[in-house]
C-alpha positions as CSV (number, residue, x, y, z in Angstrom):
1,M,8.6,-11.2,1.9
2,R,5.4,-9.5,0.8
3,Y,4.7,-5.8,1.2
4,L,1.5,-3.8,0.7
5,M,2.4,-0.7,-1.3
6,L,-0.2,2.0,-0.7
7,V,-0.2,4.6,-3.5
8,L,-1.2,8.0,-2.0
9,S,-2.4,11.1,-3.7
10,T,-1.1,14.2,-1.8
11,P,-2.1,17.8,-1.9
12,D,1.5,19.1,-1.9
13,A,2.4,17.3,-5.2
14,P,4.9,19.2,-7.4
15,V,3.2,20.8,-10.4
16,D,5.7,19.8,-13.0
17,P,8.0,17.1,-11.6
18,V,11.0,16.1,-13.7
19,G,11.9,12.5,-14.7
20,V,8.6,10.8,-13.8
21,P,8.4,7.4,-15.3
22,T,5.2,6.3,-17.0
23,I,2.9,3.9,-15.1
24,E,3.0,1.6,-18.1
25,T,6.8,1.3,-17.7
26,W,6.5,0.7,-13.9
27,V,3.8,-2.0,-14.4
28,R,5.9,-3.7,-17.1
29,D,9.1,-3.6,-15.1
30,T,7.5,-4.7,-11.9
31,Y,4.8,-7.2,-12.8
32,E,6.6,-8.9,-15.7
33,T,9.6,-9.6,-13.4
34,G,7.4,-11.1,-10.6
35,R,8.1,-8.3,-8.2
36,A,4.4,-7.5,-7.9
37,I,1.5,-9.8,-7.5
38,I,-1.7,-7.8,-7.8
39,G,-2.6,-4.1,-7.7
40,D,-5.3,-1.7,-8.8
41,R,-6.6,1.8,-8.6
42,L,-9.2,2.5,-5.9
43,R,-12.4,4.5,-6.2
44,P,-12.4,7.9,-4.5
45,P,-13.1,8.2,-0.8
46,A,-16.6,9.4,-1.4
47,D,-17.4,5.9,-2.8
48,A,-16.1,4.2,0.4
49,V,-18.1,2.7,3.2
50,G,-17.0,2.0,6.8
51,V,-18.1,-1.2,8.6
52,Q,-18.1,-1.6,12.3
53,V,-20.0,-3.9,14.8
54,R,-21.1,-2.1,17.9
55,S,-23.3,-3.8,20.6
56,G,-23.9,-6.7,18.2
57,E,-25.2,-4.4,15.4
58,V,-23.5,-3.7,12.0
59,V,-23.0,0.0,11.6
60,V,-22.3,1.2,8.0
61,T,-21.2,4.7,7.4
62,D,-20.6,6.5,4.1
63,G,-17.1,7.9,3.3
64,P,-14.9,9.8,3.5
65,F,-14.0,9.1,7.1
66,T,-11.0,11.1,8.1
67,E,-9.9,14.6,7.8
68,T,-6.7,13.7,5.9
69,K,-5.4,15.4,2.9
70,E,-3.7,12.3,1.6
71,V,-6.0,9.8,-0.2
72,I,-5.2,6.2,-0.9
73,A,-5.5,6.1,-4.7
74,G,-4.3,2.5,-5.3
75,F,-2.3,-0.4,-4.0
76,D,0.1,-3.1,-5.1
77,I,1.2,-6.3,-3.4
78,L,5.0,-6.5,-3.8
79,E,7.2,-9.6,-3.5
80,A,10.7,-8.5,-2.4
81,P,13.5,-10.3,-0.6
82,D,13.8,-7.4,1.9
83,L,12.7,-3.8,2.6
84,D,15.6,-2.3,0.6
85,E,14.3,-4.0,-2.6
86,A,10.7,-3.0,-1.8
87,I,11.9,0.6,-1.4
88,K,13.6,0.5,-4.8
89,I,10.4,-0.8,-6.4
90,A,8.3,1.9,-4.7
91,A,10.7,4.7,-5.6
92,A,10.3,3.8,-9.3
93,H,6.5,4.3,-9.2
94,P,5.3,7.5,-10.8
95,M,3.3,8.5,-7.6
96,A,6.6,8.5,-5.6
97,Y,7.3,11.7,-7.7
98,V,3.9,13.3,-7.5
99,G,2.3,11.8,-4.4
100,A,3.6,9.4,-1.8
101,I,4.1,5.7,-1.3
102,E,3.7,3.8,2.0
103,L,5.1,0.3,2.4
104,R,3.7,-2.1,4.9
105,P,5.3,-5.6,5.4
106,F,2.8,-8.4,5.7
107,W,2.3,-9.8,9.1
108,P,0.9,-13.3,8.6
109,L,-1.7,-14.7,11.0
110,D,-0.5,-17.5,13.2
111,L,-3.5,-19.8,12.4
112,D,-1.3,-22.9,11.8
113,G,1.1,-22.2,14.7
114,D,4.1,-21.8,12.4
115,A,4.3,-18.0,12.0
116,T,6.2,-16.0,14.6
117,A,4.9,-12.6,15.7
118,P,7.3,-9.8,15.3
119,E,7.3,-9.1,19.0
120,A,8.4,-12.6,19.8
121,E,11.2,-12.4,17.1
122,A,12.4,-9.1,18.5
123,G,12.5,-10.5,22.1
124,A,14.4,-13.6,21.0
125,H,17.5,-11.5,19.9
């Protein structure tokens, strides 16, 4: 299963956390073993734009957009057999020590009629 791992910068990060692995170690251990597919840092919120279509017109707004203190600083796409393994991978990331990590399982579109929506799966049990 694939998971989107959002890497968050948080304002309440510890000043001198203990035992933080290096990002180089995490990248080596995760990407070289095939447990991650792609990832990158993201530009700051001030460089973002929002895109909406309202009444048939494209509306573009400059960022930042929300009054949140957490900032999405980067992302990785993980390949893990289950959530427990994805959590282990995320917990080894340096930002788990000085920021936060959010994991989101992929929810494939049912364009070919072969993917089952989570609601249908839950109702079937």
